[in-house]
C-alpha positions in Angstrom: 58.2 -35.6 -17.1 56.8 -32.3 -18.3 60.1 -31.5 -19.9 60.1 -34.8 -21.7 56.6 -34.2 -23.0 57.5 -30.8 -24.2 60.6 -32.2 -26.1 58.5 -34.9 -27.7 55.8 -32.4 -28.7 58.4 -30.1 -30.2 60.3 -32.8 -32.1 57.4 -35.1 -33.0 58.4 -37.0 -36.1 54.8 -37.7 -37.2 53.9 -34.0 -37.0 57.0 -33.2 -39.0 56.2 -35.7 -41.6 52.6 -34.5 -41.7 53.8 -30.9 -42.4 56.1 -32.1 -45.2 53.2 -34.1 -46.8 50.9 -31.1 -46.5 53.4 -28.8 -48.1 54.0 -31.2 -50.9 50.3 -31.5 -51.5 50.0 -27.7 -51.7 52.9 -27.5 -54.2 51.3 -30.2 -56.4 47.9 -28.5 -56.3 49.5 -25.1 -57.1 51.4 -26.6 -60.0 48.3 -28.2 -61.4 46.3 -25.0 -61.1 49.1 -23.0 -62.7 49.4 -25.4 -65.6 45.6 -25.3 -66.2 45.6 -21.5 -66.2 48.5 -21.5 -68.7 46.7 -23.9 -71.0 43.6 -21.8 -70.8 45.5 -18.6 -71.6 47.0 -20.3 -74.7 43.5 -21.3 -75.9 43.8 -25.0 -75.1 40.6 -26.2 -73.4 41.8 -29.7 -72.5 41.2 -30.5 -68.9 38.8 -27.6 -68.4 35.4 -29.1 -67.6 33.6 -25.8 -68.0 35.0 -25.3 -71.5 34.0 -28.8 -72.7 32.0 -29.0 -75.8 30.8 -32.1 -77.6 32.5 -33.1 -80.8 30.8 -31.9 -83.9 30.0 -35.5 -85.0 28.3 -36.4 -81.7 24.5 -36.8 -81.7 22.8 -34.2 -79.5 
């Protein structure tokens, strides 16, 4: 029984799927951050909440 539990623990499909989803989430987040940094370096402030300025025609 202990051997069976060890095998199930080692080859747990849900744990495997969770790791894949976690890795995919990290890759997506890294890609978003890299794209945002690249836009910032090229002077484009779209998507940067700290660089947001109201349009010149907006009432203040």
